[in-house]
N, CA, C, O and the ligand as a Tripos MOL2 file, in Angstrom:
@<TRIPOS>MOLECULE
protein
  265   263    67     0     0
PROTEIN
NO_CHARGES

@<TRIPOS>ATOM
      1 N          34.6660   96.5830  108.9860 N.3       1 MET1
      2 CA         34.6520   95.4870  109.9260 C.3       1 MET1
      3 C          34.9480   94.0800  109.3010 C.2       1 MET1
      4 O          34.3920   93.7400  108.2560 O.2       1 MET1
      5 N          35.8520   93.2540  109.9720 N.am      2 ARG2
      6 CA         36.1150   91.9790  109.5840 C.3       2 ARG2
      7 C          34.9750   90.8960  109.7040 C.2       2 ARG2
      8 O          34.2230   90.9650  110.6760 O.2       2 ARG2
      9 N          34.8190   89.9640  108.8290 N.am      3 SER3
     10 CA         33.8550   88.9410  108.8890 C.3       3 SER3
     11 C          34.1070   87.9710  110.0140 C.2       3 SER3
     12 O          35.2380   87.8110  110.4720 O.2       3 SER3
     13 N          33.0150   87.3020  110.4700 N.am      4 CYS4
     14 CA         33.0840   86.3520  111.6360 C.3       4 CYS4
     15 C          34.1730   85.2150  111.2710 C.2       4 CYS4
     16 O          34.8130   84.6390  112.1510 O.2       4 CYS4
     17 N          34.3090   84.9730  110.0370 N.am      5 ARG5
     18 CA         35.1920   83.9130  109.7340 C.3       5 ARG5
     19 C          36.6200   84.3360  109.7700 C.2       5 ARG5
     20 O          37.5000   83.5820  110.1850 O.2       5 ARG5
     21 N          36.8380   85.4820  109.3580 N.am      6 ALA6
     22 CA         38.1630   86.0170  109.5280 C.3       6 ALA6
     23 C          38.6160   86.4390  110.9650 C.2       6 ALA6
     24 O          39.7970   86.4370  111.3110 O.2       6 ALA6
     25 N          37.5940   86.7920  111.7550 N.am      7 VAL7
     26 CA         37.9360   86.8640  113.1110 C.3       7 VAL7
     27 C          38.2020   85.5550  113.8040 C.2       7 VAL7
     28 O          39.1070   85.5090  114.6370 O.2       7 VAL7
     29 N          37.5200   84.5350  113.5390 N.am      8 SER8
     30 CA         37.7670   83.3240  114.1790 C.3       8 SER8
     31 C          39.0850   82.8020  113.8720 C.2       8 SER8
     32 O          39.7380   82.2010  114.7250 O.2       8 SER8
     33 N          39.5270   83.0140  112.6330 N.am      9 VAL9
     34 CA         40.9560   82.5910  112.1100 C.3       9 VAL9
     35 C          41.8740   83.2670  112.9710 C.2       9 VAL9
     36 O          42.7750   82.6450  113.5330 O.2       9 VAL9
     37 N          41.6940   84.6300  113.1290 N.am     10 LEU10
     38 CA         42.6730   85.3780  113.9240 C.3      10 LEU10
     39 C          42.6520   84.9800  115.4460 C.2      10 LEU10
     40 O          43.6790   85.0750  116.1170 O.2      10 LEU10
     41 N          41.5190   84.5520  115.9570 N.am     11 VAL11
     42 CA         41.3700   84.2260  117.3320 C.3      11 VAL11
     43 C          42.1740   82.8380  117.4410 C.2      11 VAL11
     44 O          42.8790   82.6450  118.4320 O.2      11 VAL11
     45 N          42.0810   81.9450  116.5060 N.am     12 SER12
     46 CA         42.8300   80.6310  116.5490 C.3      12 SER12
     47 C          44.2460   80.9300  116.4560 C.2      12 SER12
     48 O          45.0100   80.4310  117.2830 O.2      12 SER12
     49 N          44.7060   81.7380  115.4800 N.am     13 GLN13
     50 CA         46.0880   82.1410  115.4380 C.3      13 GLN13
     51 C          46.6670   82.7450  116.6140 C.2      13 GLN13
     52 O          47.8110   82.4630  116.9690 O.2      13 GLN13
     53 N          45.8570   83.6500  117.3000 N.am     14 GLY14
     54 CA         46.2690   84.2730  118.5810 C.3      14 GLY14
     55 C          46.5970   83.4530  119.6980 C.2      14 GLY14
     56 O          47.2620   83.8690  120.6470 O.2      14 GLY14
     57 N          46.1020   82.1790  119.5960 N.am     15 LEU15
     58 CA         46.4400   81.2120  120.6110 C.3      15 LEU15
     59 C          47.7930   80.6430  120.6070 C.2      15 LEU15
     60 O          48.3680   80.2660  121.6280 O.2      15 LEU15
     61 N          48.3460   80.5900  119.2680 N.am     16 ASP16
     62 CA         49.5800   80.0150  119.0130 C.3      16 ASP16
     63 C          50.6530   81.0760  118.9260 C.2      16 ASP16
     64 O          51.7790   80.8170  119.3510 O.2      16 ASP16
     65 N          50.3700   82.2700  118.3940 N.am     17 LYS17
     66 CA         51.4320   83.2740  118.1430 C.3      17 LYS17
     67 C          50.7280   84.7200  118.6800 C.2      17 LYS17
     68 O          49.5280   84.8890  118.8940 O.2      17 LYS17
     69 N          51.6920   85.6010  118.8190 N.am     18 LYS18
     70 CA         51.2830   86.9270  119.1140 C.3      18 LYS18
     71 C          50.7140   87.6530  117.9580 C.2      18 LYS18
     72 O          51.4590   87.7790  116.9860 O.2      18 LYS18
     73 N          49.5520   88.1400  117.8960 N.am     19 LEU19
     74 CA         48.9500   88.9770  116.8450 C.3      19 LEU19
     75 C          49.5460   90.3260  116.8180 C.2      19 LEU19
     76 O          50.0470   90.8730  117.8010 O.2      19 LEU19
     77 N          49.4600   90.8470  115.5900 N.am     20 SER20
     78 CA         50.0040   92.3440  115.5850 C.3      20 SER20
     79 C          48.9260   93.2220  116.2490 C.2      20 SER20
     80 O          47.7860   92.8200  116.4800 O.2      20 SER20
     81 N          49.3600   94.3910  116.5210 N.am     21 LEU21
     82 CA         48.4510   95.2720  117.2300 C.3      21 LEU21
     83 C          47.1750   95.6240  116.4860 C.2      21 LEU21
     84 O          46.1110   95.8700  117.0540 O.2      21 LEU21
     85 N          47.3740   95.6310  115.0840 N.am     22 ARG22
     86 CA         46.2740   95.8410  114.2500 C.3      22 ARG22
     87 C          45.2390   94.7230  114.3040 C.2      22 ARG22
     88 O          44.0260   94.8980  114.4230 O.2      22 ARG22
     89 N          45.8640   93.5560  114.2020 N.am     23 GLU23
     90 CA         45.0390   92.2410  114.2550 C.3      23 GLU23
     91 C          44.1760   92.1610  115.5470 C.2      23 GLU23
     92 O          42.9740   91.8940  115.5810 O.2      23 GLU23
     93 N          45.0090   92.4470  116.6350 N.am     24 ARG24
     94 CA         44.2950   92.4880  117.9740 C.3      24 ARG24
     95 C          43.2520   93.4530  118.0920 C.2      24 ARG24
     96 O          42.2090   93.1960  118.6940 O.2      24 ARG24
     97 N          43.4970   94.6200  117.5140 N.am     25 CYS25
     98 CA         42.4530   95.5740  117.5790 C.3      25 CYS25
     99 C          41.1610   95.2920  116.7820 C.2      25 CYS25
    100 O          40.0590   95.6990  117.1490 O.2      25 CYS25
    101 N          41.3700   94.5790  115.6850 N.am     26 SER26
    102 CA         40.1760   94.2510  114.8860 C.3      26 SER26
    103 C          39.4340   93.1860  115.4980 C.2      26 SER26
    104 O          38.2070   93.1330  115.4190 O.2      26 SER26
    105 N          40.2210   92.2220  116.1860 N.am     27 VAL27
    106 CA         39.4900   91.2000  116.8120 C.3      27 VAL27
    107 C          38.7730   91.7320  118.0630 C.2      27 VAL27
    108 O          37.6880   91.2400  118.3700 O.2      27 VAL27
    109 N          39.3060   92.6810  118.7790 N.am     28 TRP28
    110 CA         38.7300   93.3340  119.9400 C.3      28 TRP28
    111 C          37.3570   94.0050  119.5800 C.2      28 TRP28
    112 O          36.3030   93.8640  120.2010 O.2      28 TRP28
    113 N          37.5810   94.7890  118.4160 N.am     29 LEU29
    114 CA         36.3630   95.6030  117.9420 C.3      29 LEU29
    115 C          35.3020   94.6840  117.6360 C.2      29 LEU29
    116 O          34.1640   94.9460  118.0260 O.2      29 LEU29
    117 N          35.5640   93.5380  116.9210 N.am     30 HIS30
    118 CA         34.6760   92.6160  116.4780 C.3      30 HIS30
    119 C          33.9080   92.0340  117.7440 C.2      30 HIS30
    120 O          32.6830   92.0870  117.8550 O.2      30 HIS30
    121 N          34.6510   91.5470  118.5610 N.am     31 VAL31
    122 CA         33.9170   90.7660  119.7560 C.3      31 VAL31
    123 C          33.2180   91.5800  120.5950 C.2      31 VAL31
    124 O          32.3310   91.1330  121.3220 O.2      31 VAL31
    125 N          33.5750   92.9120  120.5650 N.am     32 MET32
    126 CA         32.7690   93.8670  121.3810 C.3      32 MET32
    127 C          31.2090   93.8860  120.8870 C.2      32 MET32
    128 O          30.2700   94.0740  121.6610 O.2      32 MET32
    129 N          31.0790   93.6690  119.5190 N.am     33 MET33
    130 CA         29.8680   93.6320  118.8980 C.3      33 MET33
    131 C          29.2780   92.3130  118.6580 C.2      33 MET33
    132 O          28.0540   92.1790  118.6800 O.2      33 MET33
    133 N          30.0620   91.3370  118.4320 N.am     34 CYS34
    134 CA         29.5690   90.0050  118.1110 C.3      34 CYS34
    135 C          29.5350   89.0000  119.2040 C.2      34 CYS34
    136 O          30.6190   88.6000  119.6270 O.2      34 CYS34
    137 N          28.4900   88.5620  119.6920 N.am     35 THR35
    138 CA         28.4280   87.5890  120.7630 C.3      35 THR35
    139 C          29.0030   86.2870  120.4030 C.2      35 THR35
    140 O          29.7290   85.6340  121.1530 O.2      35 THR35
    141 N          28.6100   85.9080  119.1080 N.am     36 ARG36
    142 CA         29.1900   84.6210  118.6180 C.3      36 ARG36
    143 C          30.6110   84.3920  118.7400 C.2      36 ARG36
    144 O          31.1260   83.3950  119.2470 O.2      36 ARG36
    145 N          31.2520   85.4550  118.2020 N.am     37 CYS37
    146 CA         32.7480   85.4900  118.1440 C.3      37 CYS37
    147 C          33.3500   85.6210  119.6330 C.2      37 CYS37
    148 O          34.4210   85.1150  119.9660 O.2      37 CYS37
    149 N          32.6280   86.2680  120.3660 N.am     38 ARG38
    150 CA         33.1670   86.4900  121.7340 C.3      38 ARG38
    151 C          33.1050   85.1590  122.5040 C.2      38 ARG38
    152 O          34.0180   84.8250  123.2590 O.2      38 ARG38
    153 N          31.9390   84.3560  122.2840 N.am     39 ASN39
    154 CA         31.8930   83.0500  122.8410 C.3      39 ASN39
    155 C          33.0220   82.1700  122.2260 C.2      39 ASN39
    156 O          33.6830   81.4530  122.9770 O.2      39 ASN39
    157 N          33.2480   82.1960  120.9830 N.am     40 PHE40
    158 CA         34.1660   81.4200  120.3720 C.3      40 PHE40
    159 C          35.6790   81.7790  120.9850 C.2      40 PHE40
    160 O          36.5110   80.9020  121.2170 O.2      40 PHE40
    161 N          35.8670   82.9510  121.1720 N.am     41 GLN41
    162 CA         37.1640   83.3010  121.8320 C.3      41 GLN41
    163 C          37.3450   82.8460  123.2120 C.2      41 GLN41
    164 O          38.3990   82.3700  123.6320 O.2      41 GLN41
    165 N          36.1790   83.0240  123.9660 N.am     42 THR42
    166 CA         36.2320   82.5060  125.3470 C.3      42 THR42
    167 C          36.4910   81.0210  125.4270 C.2      42 THR42
    168 O          37.3290   80.5530  126.1990 O.2      42 THR42
    169 N          35.7320   80.2660  124.5860 N.am     43 GLN43
    170 CA         35.8710   78.7380  124.4870 C.3      43 GLN43
    171 C          37.2700   78.4250  124.0880 C.2      43 GLN43
    172 O          37.9320   77.6480  124.7750 O.2      43 GLN43
    173 N          37.7790   79.0020  122.9810 N.am     44 SER44
    174 CA         39.0800   78.5900  122.4620 C.3      44 SER44
    175 C          40.1700   78.8580  123.6220 C.2      44 SER44
    176 O          41.0350   78.0120  123.8470 O.2      44 SER44
    177 N          40.1060   79.9710  124.2960 N.am     45 GLN45
    178 CA         41.1540   80.2310  125.3670 C.3      45 GLN45
    179 C          40.9310   79.2320  126.4150 C.2      45 GLN45
    180 O          41.9190   78.7250  126.9460 O.2      45 GLN45
    181 N          39.6890   78.8700  126.7970 N.am     46 PHE46
    182 CA         39.4390   77.9370  127.9530 C.3      46 PHE46
    183 C          40.0340   76.6060  127.5000 C.2      46 PHE46
    184 O          40.8210   75.9990  128.2270 O.2      46 PHE46
    185 N          39.6700   76.1610  126.3320 N.am     47 ILE47
    186 CA         40.1600   74.8080  125.7920 C.3      47 ILE47
    187 C          41.7050   74.8000  125.8270 C.2      47 ILE47
    188 O          42.3530   73.8940  126.3520 O.2      47 ILE47
    189 N          42.2670   75.9360  125.1950 N.am     48 ARG48
    190 CA         43.6520   75.9330  125.1710 C.3      48 ARG48
    191 C          44.3380   75.8220  126.5530 C.2      48 ARG48
    192 O          45.3240   75.0940  126.6750 O.2      48 ARG48
    193 N          43.8600   76.5010  127.5600 N.am     49 LYS49
    194 CA         44.2860   76.5530  128.9130 C.3      49 LYS49
    195 C          44.2060   75.1370  129.5900 C.2      49 LYS49
    196 O          45.0490   74.6180  130.3220 O.2      49 LYS49
    197 N          43.0500   74.6560  129.1970 N.am     50 ALA50
    198 CA         42.8290   73.2810  129.7920 C.3      50 ALA50
    199 C          43.6650   72.1820  129.2240 C.2      50 ALA50
    200 O          44.0390   71.2160  129.8890 O.2      50 ALA50
    201 N          43.9360   72.3720  127.9850 N.am     51 ALA51
    202 CA         44.8110   71.3580  127.2180 C.3      51 ALA51
    203 C          46.2500   71.5040  127.7300 C.2      51 ALA51
    204 O          46.9430   70.5020  127.9060 O.2      51 ALA51
    205 N          46.7220   72.7780  127.9780 N.am     52 ARG52
    206 CA         47.9950   73.0230  128.3990 C.3      52 ARG52
    207 C          48.2150   72.3570  129.8590 C.2      52 ARG52
    208 O          49.2160   71.7020  130.1480 O.2      52 ARG52
    209 N          47.1530   72.6120  130.7250 N.am     53 ARG53
    210 CA         47.2330   71.9900  132.0490 C.3      53 ARG53
    211 C          47.2650   70.6400  132.0310 C.2      53 ARG53
    212 O          48.0430   70.0660  132.7920 O.2      53 ARG53
    213 N          46.5230   69.9870  131.2600 N.am     54 TYR54
    214 CA         46.5520   68.5170  131.1090 C.3      54 TYR54
    215 C          47.9420   68.0950  130.6340 C.2      54 TYR54
    216 O          48.4520   67.1250  131.1940 O.2      54 TYR54
    217 N          48.6150   68.7270  129.6490 N.am     55 THR55
    218 CA         49.8890   68.3010  129.1490 C.3      55 THR55
    219 C          50.9860   68.4500  130.1100 C.2      55 THR55
    220 O          51.9320   67.6650  130.1790 O.2      55 THR55
    221 N          50.8280   69.4790  130.8470 N.am     56 ASP56
    222 CA         51.9420   69.8830  131.8720 C.3      56 ASP56
    223 C          51.7600   68.7750  133.1300 C.2      56 ASP56
    224 O          52.7430   68.3390  133.7300 O.2      56 ASP56
    225 N          50.5190   68.4160  133.4210 N.am     57 ASP57
    226 CA         50.2720   67.4510  134.3800 C.3      57 ASP57
    227 C          50.6980   66.0310  133.9980 C.2      57 ASP57
    228 O          51.0950   65.2250  134.8390 O.2      57 ASP57
    229 N          50.5950   65.7610  132.6790 N.am     58 LEU58
    230 CA         50.9830   64.4210  132.1820 C.3      58 LEU58
    231 C          52.5600   64.4400  132.0370 C.2      58 LEU58
    232 O          53.2040   63.4090  132.2300 O.2      58 LEU58
    233 N          53.1300   65.5620  131.7130 N.am     59 GLN59
    234 CA         54.5660   65.6070  131.6090 C.3      59 GLN59
    235 C          55.1670   65.4260  133.0120 C.2      59 GLN59
    236 O          56.1490   64.7040  133.1870 O.2      59 GLN59
    237 N          54.6010   66.0510  133.9470 N.am     60 SER60
    238 CA         55.2560   66.0510  135.2720 C.3      60 SER60
    239 C          55.1060   64.6550  135.8350 C.2      60 SER60
    240 O          56.0450   64.2180  136.5000 O.2      60 SER60
    241 N          54.0260   63.8990  135.6440 N.am     61 ARG61
    242 CA         53.7800   62.5380  135.9250 C.3      61 ARG61
    243 C          54.7110   61.6840  135.3420 C.2      61 ARG61
    244 O          55.3030   60.8640  136.0430 O.2      61 ARG61
    245 N          54.9260   61.7810  134.0780 N.am     62 LEU62
    246 CA         55.8230   60.9680  133.2600 C.3      62 LEU62
    247 C          57.3060   61.3250  133.8270 C.2      62 LEU62
    248 O          58.2000   60.4800  133.8100 O.2      62 LEU62
    249 N          57.4760   62.4900  134.2730 N.am     63 GLY63
    250 CA         58.9380   62.8400  134.6770 C.3      63 GLY63
    251 C          59.2890   62.1840  135.9840 C.2      63 GLY63
    252 O          60.4340   61.8410  136.2820 O.2      63 GLY63
    253 N          58.1330   62.0190  136.8080 N.am     64 LYS64
    254 CA         58.3550   61.4460  138.0750 C.3      64 LYS64
    255 C          58.6090   59.9290  137.9820 C.2      64 LYS64
    256 O          59.3460   59.3250  138.7610 O.2      64 LYS64
    257 N          57.9420   59.3730  136.9720 N.am     65 LYS65
    258 CA         58.2170   57.8690  136.8390 C.3      65 LYS65
    259 C          59.5170   57.4090  136.3100 C.2      65 LYS65
    260 O          60.0190   56.3500  136.6850 O.2      65 LYS65
    261 N          60.0730   58.1990  135.4350 N.am     66 SER66
    262 CA         61.3330   57.8210  134.7540 C.3      66 SER66
    263 C          62.5050   58.0400  135.7270 C.2      66 SER66
    264 O          63.6570   57.7900  135.3720 O.2      66 SER66
    265 ZN         31.5180   87.5860  114.6060 Zn       67 ZN67
@<TRIPOS>BOND
     1     1     2 1
     2     2     3 1
     3     3     4 2
     4     3     5 am
     5     5     6 1
     6     6     7 1
     7     7     8 2
     8     7     9 am
     9     9    10 1
    10    10    11 1
    11    11    12 2
    12    11    13 am
    13    13    14 1
    14    14    15 1
    15    15    16 2
    16    15    17 am
    17    17    18 1
    18    18    19 1
    19    19    20 2
    20    19    21 am
    21    21    22 1
    22    22    23 1
    23    23    24 2
    24    23    25 am
    25    25    26 1
    26    26    27 1
    27    27    28 2
    28    27    29 am
    29    29    30 1
    30    30    31 1
    31    31    32 2
    32    31    33 am
    33    33    34 1
    34    34    35 1
    35    35    36 2
    36    35    37 am
    37    37    38 1
    38    38    39 1
    39    39    40 2
    40    39    41 am
    41    41    42 1
    42    42    43 1
    43    43    44 2
    44    43    45 am
    45    45    46 1
    46    46    47 1
    47    47    48 2
    48    47    49 am
    49    49    50 1
    50    50    51 1
    51    51    52 2
    52    51    53 am
    53    53    54 1
    54    54    55 1
    55    55    56 2
    56    55    57 am
    57    57    58 1
    58    58    59 1
    59    59    60 2
    60    59    61 am
    61    61    62 1
    62    62    63 1
    63    63    64 2
    64    63    65 am
    65    65    66 1
    66    66    67 1
    67    67    68 2
    68    67    69 am
    69    69    70 1
    70    70    71 1
    71    71    72 2
    72    71    73 am
    73    73    74 1
    74    74    75 1
    75    75    76 2
    76    75    77 am
    77    77    78 1
    78    78    79 1
    79    79    80 2
    80    79    81 am
    81    81    82 1
    82    82    83 1
    83    83    84 2
    84    83    85 am
    85    85    86 1
    86    86    87 1
    87    87    88 2
    88    87    89 am
    89    89    90 1
    90    90    91 1
    91    91    92 2
    92    91    93 am
    93    93    94 1
    94    94    95 1
    95    95    96 2
    96    95    97 am
    97    97    98 1
    98    98    99 1
    99    99   100 2
   100    99   101 am
   101   101   102 1
   102   102   103 1
   103   103   104 2
   104   103   105 am
   105   105   106 1
   106   106   107 1
   107   107   108 2
   108   107   109 am
   109   109   110 1
   110   110   111 1
   111   111   112 2
   112   111   113 am
   113   113   114 1
   114   114   115 1
   115   115   116 2
   116   115   117 am
   117   117   118 1
   118   118   119 1
   119   119   120 2
   120   119   121 am
   121   121   122 1
   122   122   123 1
   123   123   124 2
   124   123   125 am
   125   125   126 1
   126   126   127 1
   127   127   128 2
   128   127   129 am
   129   129   130 1
   130   130   131 1
   131   131   132 2
   132   131   133 am
   133   133   134 1
   134   134   135 1
   135   135   136 2
   136   135   137 am
   137   137   138 1
   138   138   139 1
   139   139   140 2
   140   139   141 am
   141   141   142 1
   142   142   143 1
   143   143   144 2
   144   143   145 am
   145   145   146 1
   146   146   147 1
   147   147   148 2
   148   147   149 am
   149   149   150 1
   150   150   151 1
   151   151   152 2
   152   151   153 am
   153   153   154 1
   154   154   155 1
   155   155   156 2
   156   155   157 am
   157   157   158 1
   158   158   159 1
   159   159   160 2
   160   159   161 am
   161   161   162 1
   162   162   163 1
   163   163   164 2
   164   163   165 am
   165   165   166 1
   166   166   167 1
   167   167   168 2
   168   167   169 am
   169   169   170 1
   170   170   171 1
   171   171   172 2
   172   171   173 am
   173   173   174 1
   174   174   175 1
   175   175   176 2
   176   175   177 am
   177   177   178 1
   178   178   179 1
   179   179   180 2
   180   179   181 am
   181   181   182 1
   182   182   183 1
   183   183   184 2
   184   183   185 am
   185   185   186 1
   186   186   187 1
   187   187   188 2
   188   187   189 am
   189   189   190 1
   190   190   191 1
   191   191   192 2
   192   191   193 am
   193   193   194 1
   194   194   195 1
   195   195   196 2
   196   195   197 am
   197   197   198 1
   198   198   199 1
   199   199   200 2
   200   199   201 am
   201   201   202 1
   202   202   203 1
   203   203   204 2
   204   203   205 am
   205   205   206 1
   206   206   207 1
   207   207   208 2
   208   207   209 am
   209   209   210 1
   210   210   211 1
   211   211   212 2
   212   211   213 am
   213   213   214 1
   214   214   215 1
   215   215   216 2
   216   215   217 am
   217   217   218 1
   218   218   219 1
   219   219   220 2
   220   219   221 am
   221   221   222 1
   222   222   223 1
   223   223   224 2
   224   223   225 am
   225   225   226 1
   226   226   227 1
   227   227   228 2
   228   227   229 am
   229   229   230 1
   230   230   231 1
   231   231   232 2
   232   231   233 am
   233   233   234 1
   234   234   235 1
   235   235   236 2
   236   235   237 am
   237   237   238 1
   238   238   239 1
   239   239   240 2
   240   239   241 am
   241   241   242 1
   242   242   243 1
   243   243   244 2
   244   243   245 am
   245   245   246 1
   246   246   247 1
   247   247   248 2
   248   247   249 am
   249   249   250 1
   250   250   251 1
   251   251   252 2
   252   251   253 am
   253   253   254 1
   254   254   255 1
   255   255   256 2
   256   255   257 am
   257   257   258 1
   258   258   259 1
   259   259   260 2
   260   259   261 am
   261   261   262 1
   262   262   263 1
   263   263   264 2
@<TRIPOS>SUBSTRUCTURE
     1 MET1         2 RESIDUE 1 A MET
     2 ARG2         6 RESIDUE 1 A ARG
     3 SER3        10 RESIDUE 1 A SER
     4 CYS4        14 RESIDUE 1 A CYS
     5 ARG5        18 RESIDUE 1 A ARG
     6 ALA6        22 RESIDUE 1 A ALA
     7 VAL7        26 RESIDUE 1 A VAL
     8 SER8        30 RESIDUE 1 A SER
     9 VAL9        34 RESIDUE 1 A VAL
    10 LEU10       38 RESIDUE 1 A LEU
    11 VAL11       42 RESIDUE 1 A VAL
    12 SER12       46 RESIDUE 1 A SER
    13 GLN13       50 RESIDUE 1 A GLN
    14 GLY14       54 RESIDUE 1 A GLY
    15 LEU15       58 RESIDUE 1 A LEU
    16 ASP16       62 RESIDUE 1 A ASP
    17 LYS17       66 RESIDUE 1 A LYS
    18 LYS18       70 RESIDUE 1 A LYS
    19 LEU19       74 RESIDUE 1 A LEU
    20 SER20       78 RESIDUE 1 A SER
    21 LEU21       82 RESIDUE 1 A LEU
    22 ARG22       86 RESIDUE 1 A ARG
    23 GLU23       90 RESIDUE 1 A GLU
    24 ARG24       94 RESIDUE 1 A ARG
    25 CYS25       98 RESIDUE 1 A CYS
    26 SER26      102 RESIDUE 1 A SER
    27 VAL27      106 RESIDUE 1 A VAL
    28 TRP28      110 RESIDUE 1 A TRP
    29 LEU29      114 RESIDUE 1 A LEU
    30 HIS30      118 RESIDUE 1 A HIS
    31 VAL31      122 RESIDUE 1 A VAL
    32 MET32      126 RESIDUE 1 A MET
    33 MET33      130 RESIDUE 1 A MET
    34 CYS34      134 RESIDUE 1 A CYS
    35 THR35      138 RESIDUE 1 A THR
    36 ARG36      142 RESIDUE 1 A ARG
    37 CYS37      146 RESIDUE 1 A CYS
    38 ARG38      150 RESIDUE 1 A ARG
    39 ASN39      154 RESIDUE 1 A ASN
    40 PHE40      158 RESIDUE 1 A PHE
    41 GLN41      162 RESIDUE 1 A GLN
    42 THR42      166 RESIDUE 1 A THR
    43 GLN43      170 RESIDUE 1 A GLN
    44 SER44      174 RESIDUE 1 A SER
    45 GLN45      178 RESIDUE 1 A GLN
    46 PHE46      182 RESIDUE 1 A PHE
    47 ILE47      186 RESIDUE 1 A ILE
    48 ARG48      190 RESIDUE 1 A ARG
    49 LYS49      194 RESIDUE 1 A LYS
    50 ALA50      198 RESIDUE 1 A ALA
    51 ALA51      202 RESIDUE 1 A ALA
    52 ARG52      206 RESIDUE 1 A ARG
    53 ARG53      210 RESIDUE 1 A ARG
    54 TYR54      214 RESIDUE 1 A TYR
    55 THR55      218 RESIDUE 1 A THR
    56 ASP56      222 RESIDUE 1 A ASP
    57 ASP57      226 RESIDUE 1 A ASP
    58 LEU58      230 RESIDUE 1 A LEU
    59 GLN59      234 RESIDUE 1 A GLN
    60 SER60      238 RESIDUE 1 A SER
    61 ARG61      242 RESIDUE 1 A ARG
    62 LEU62      246 RESIDUE 1 A LEU
    63 GLY63      250 RESIDUE 1 A GLY
    64 LYS64      254 RESIDUE 1 A LYS
    65 LYS65      258 RESIDUE 1 A LYS
    66 SER66      262 RESIDUE 1 A SER
    67 ZN67       265 GROUP 0 **** ****
């Protein structure tokens, strides 16, 4: 089993690029058992989504102005 540190790195990478099946499996297996990493994954995905929504909103506003 991978360490929490290794899993959090994979979780962060997974936000920006597609992980390999093997990487996704190890993350999945780890978060099944580790609440801390599960919370980290949920929070990261939430923040990423919120940030994207904010940028999209900002871009559409700027687009309307120009
Ligand atoms: Zn963990």
